Structure formats: structure tokens, C-alpha cells
C-alpha positions as CSV (number, residue, x, y, z in Angstrom):
1,M,-46.6,-45.0,-87.0
2,G,-47.1,-44.9,-90.8
3,A,-45.6,-44.5,-94.2
4,A,-46.4,-42.7,-97.4
5,V,-44.9,-42.8,-100.9
6,I,-44.7,-39.5,-102.7
7,G,-43.1,-39.7,-106.1
8,R,-39.9,-41.7,-105.8
9,R,-39.6,-41.1,-102.1
10,R,-40.9,-43.2,-99.2
11,Y,-41.5,-41.2,-95.9
12,S,-41.9,-43.3,-92.7
13,G,-42.1,-42.9,-89.0
14,S,-41.9,-45.3,-86.2
15,A,-42.2,-45.0,-82.4
16,A,-41.7,-47.1,-79.3
17,A,-42.1,-46.4,-75.6
18,E,-40.4,-47.9,-72.7
19,P,-41.0,-47.5,-68.9
20,A,-38.7,-44.9,-67.3
21,G,-40.0,-45.0,-63.8
22,P,-43.2,-45.5,-61.9
23,D,-44.9,-42.6,-63.6
24,S,-43.0,-42.0,-66.8
25,V,-42.1,-43.4,-70.1
26,T,-39.4,-42.6,-72.7
27,W,-40.6,-42.3,-76.3
28,H,-38.2,-43.2,-79.1
29,M,-39.1,-41.9,-82.6
30,T,-37.5,-42.4,-86.0
31,Y,-38.4,-40.5,-89.1
32,R,-36.9,-41.7,-92.4
33,V,-36.9,-40.6,-96.0
34,E,-35.9,-43.3,-98.6
35,E,-35.3,-43.0,-102.3
36,E,-34.8,-46.1,-104.5
37,G,-34.1,-48.1,-101.3
38,E,-31.4,-45.8,-100.0
39,V,-31.9,-43.6,-96.8
40,V,-31.5,-40.0,-97.8
41,A,-32.5,-38.5,-94.4
42,E,-33.2,-39.8,-91.0
43,F,-34.1,-38.1,-87.7
44,T,-34.4,-39.7,-84.3
45,A,-35.6,-38.3,-81.0
46,S,-36.2,-39.6,-77.6
47,D,-38.5,-37.7,-75.2
48,H,-39.3,-38.3,-71.6
49,W,-43.1,-38.2,-70.8
50,Y,-44.9,-38.3,-67.4
51,V,-48.0,-40.4,-67.1
52,L,-50.8,-38.6,-65.3
53,T,-53.9,-40.0,-63.7
54,P,-57.2,-38.3,-64.9
55,A,-57.3,-36.4,-61.6
56,E,-53.7,-35.1,-62.0
57,L,-54.5,-34.1,-65.5
58,A,-57.6,-32.2,-64.5
59,T,-55.7,-30.4,-61.8
60,E,-52.9,-29.4,-64.2
61,V,-55.0,-28.1,-67.0
62,A,-57.3,-26.2,-64.6
63,E,-54.3,-24.0,-63.7
64,H,-54.5,-22.8,-67.3
65,G,-58.3,-22.2,-67.4
66,L,-58.9,-25.5,-69.2
67,R,-61.2,-28.5,-68.4
68,V,-60.8,-32.2,-69.1
69,R,-63.5,-34.7,-69.8
70,A,-63.4,-38.4,-70.7
71,G,-63.1,-39.3,-74.5
72,D,-62.7,-42.9,-75.6
73,A,-62.6,-44.7,-72.2
74,A,-61.5,-48.0,-73.9
75,Q,-58.3,-46.2,-75.2
76,G,-57.8,-44.1,-72.1
77,L,-58.2,-40.9,-74.1
78,H,-59.4,-37.5,-72.6
79,I,-60.6,-34.3,-74.2
80,I,-59.1,-31.0,-73.0
81,T,-61.3,-27.8,-73.7
82,R,-61.3,-24.2,-72.8
């Protein structure tokens, strides 16, 4: 995902997704802090996400008074507004 050096420490994050069913993925994320080449802190997380079609997303957000419209079609992004 990215990295930044602040002072003597390097902060980084990485992520990967793997299929977890016909309509879901599991995201695996790692966040790490290093100082002088040594890991001083690390946090990992795995989260299960459902993949929605644009129509399913629109139905779900409408239940909360929100609307969805297309964003960057090439990236499959959508914009949710009130």
C-alpha cells in the first residue's frame, strides 16, 4: 500500500485479497514500523468483505437514505452521497 520514513522510523503497510467464495474476498493487511532495520511493531488483520453489484450497492445504501452514482468506471468505483 505504501511506506513513509519519519525520523529514524519506516512505516509501511501492505495488503492482499484472495477469493473467499462466489461473492466475497478476504483482505489480509500488515502494518509495520521499523527502526534501523529492526521491526519494532507489527499489526496484521484479515477481514472478510462481500462484493456487491452496482444494483445491490444502490439497494443497500438506499435503506439508509443514500444514493450511489458511477465514479471512475475504468476502476469500478462508485460515489455514495446523501
